[in-house]
Structure formats: C-alpha cells, structure tokens
N, C-alpha and C positions, 0 to 999 in steps of 0.2 A: 533217031531222036528228032522230038518235034522243035520248031522255034522257040516254044515255051520252055522246053528241057535246056536248050542252049542259053536262054536268058537267065535261068536259075543257076546253071554252072557259071556263068559269068558272074552272077552276083555273088555266088559263094568265093570264087576266086577273088574278087575285089574285095570281100571281107577278109580274107586271109592276107592280102597284101595290106590293108588297113591296119591289121593286127601287127603285122612285120614292121610298119613305119611308125609305130607308137601312137597310133590314131592322130597323126598330123594329116592335115589336108589332103584328102584322096584324090581330088581332082586335080590339083597342082602337082602332084607326083605323077599320076597318069598321063597328063599333058605334056610334061617334061620327059618322061620314059618313051611315051609313044609318038612324041613329036606331033601332037594334034593340036588343032585350034580349040578354043574354049568351048563352041559349041558342040564339036565332034567328041570332045571328052564328055560331055554331060549327055550326050546322046548314048554313049555306052553305058554310062553310069545308071541312066534311067532305063536301060535295056530296049531302047528304041532301035540301036544298031549293034548288031552282034559283032565282038572282036573277031578278026580272021585268025587263021592258024600262025602266021607270022608273028601277029600281035600277043596271041595267046604265049608262043614259045618265048618270046622277048620278055615277057611279065615273068614267067615261071624261072627263067635264066637269072633275070636282073634280080628278083627278090629272093632267090635261092629257095624256092618250093620244091621239095623232093617229089620225084614223081609217084612215090607210094602215096603222098598226101592228095596230090592230082587225081589218083585212081579212086580215091575214097569219095572225092567230089563227083566222078562220073559214074558211081555205082547208082545203078537204075531206081533203086528203092530210095536213095537219098534225093534224088532229083525228082522223081514224080510223086513222091510223098513225103515232103519236109516234116520233120518231127515238130510238132507245134507244142509239145509238151503234154503232161498227163491233163486229163479232164477233171 
C-alpha cells in the first residue's frame, strides 16, 4: 500500500468514527482517545501524519468498529478508486 492509500484508509476510518459519535467534534474525540496534542490530532485528521497500528487498534476497539467493516475499508478497489458517484 502506498502512503496515499494509508491516508485514504485513515480518512475513511475517521468518517466512520465521526458517524458513531453522532457528528460531535471529531478532533476533540480523537485528541482524548489517542491522548494527543491539538496539533498532532489535526495532523492526523489532515492526513499529514499516518496513525500507527497501536492507534488504529485503539480506535477500532474504542468505537466498536467490527473487523468486517475495517476489511471493507482496506479493499484495494475502495482505497485506490474511491466512488465519486455517477457522472
């Protein structure tokens, strides 16, 4: 997987989390869950820094994201060619 694919996966994971927290402020939630500074949190949200495996596992565990749902995020087709809707 390329760095771009990891960033896309991370953004999809954050979107799932945002849905699970009823669209409350994502930054505050991630900052608290991952014990990060304000700056470090926004670096991850913007895709400037990729979350590590420990952070990834903590997020899917904390927000009860089923592994099957994570598998769909990592589907190569979904990552490399996001669905942009019909033309």
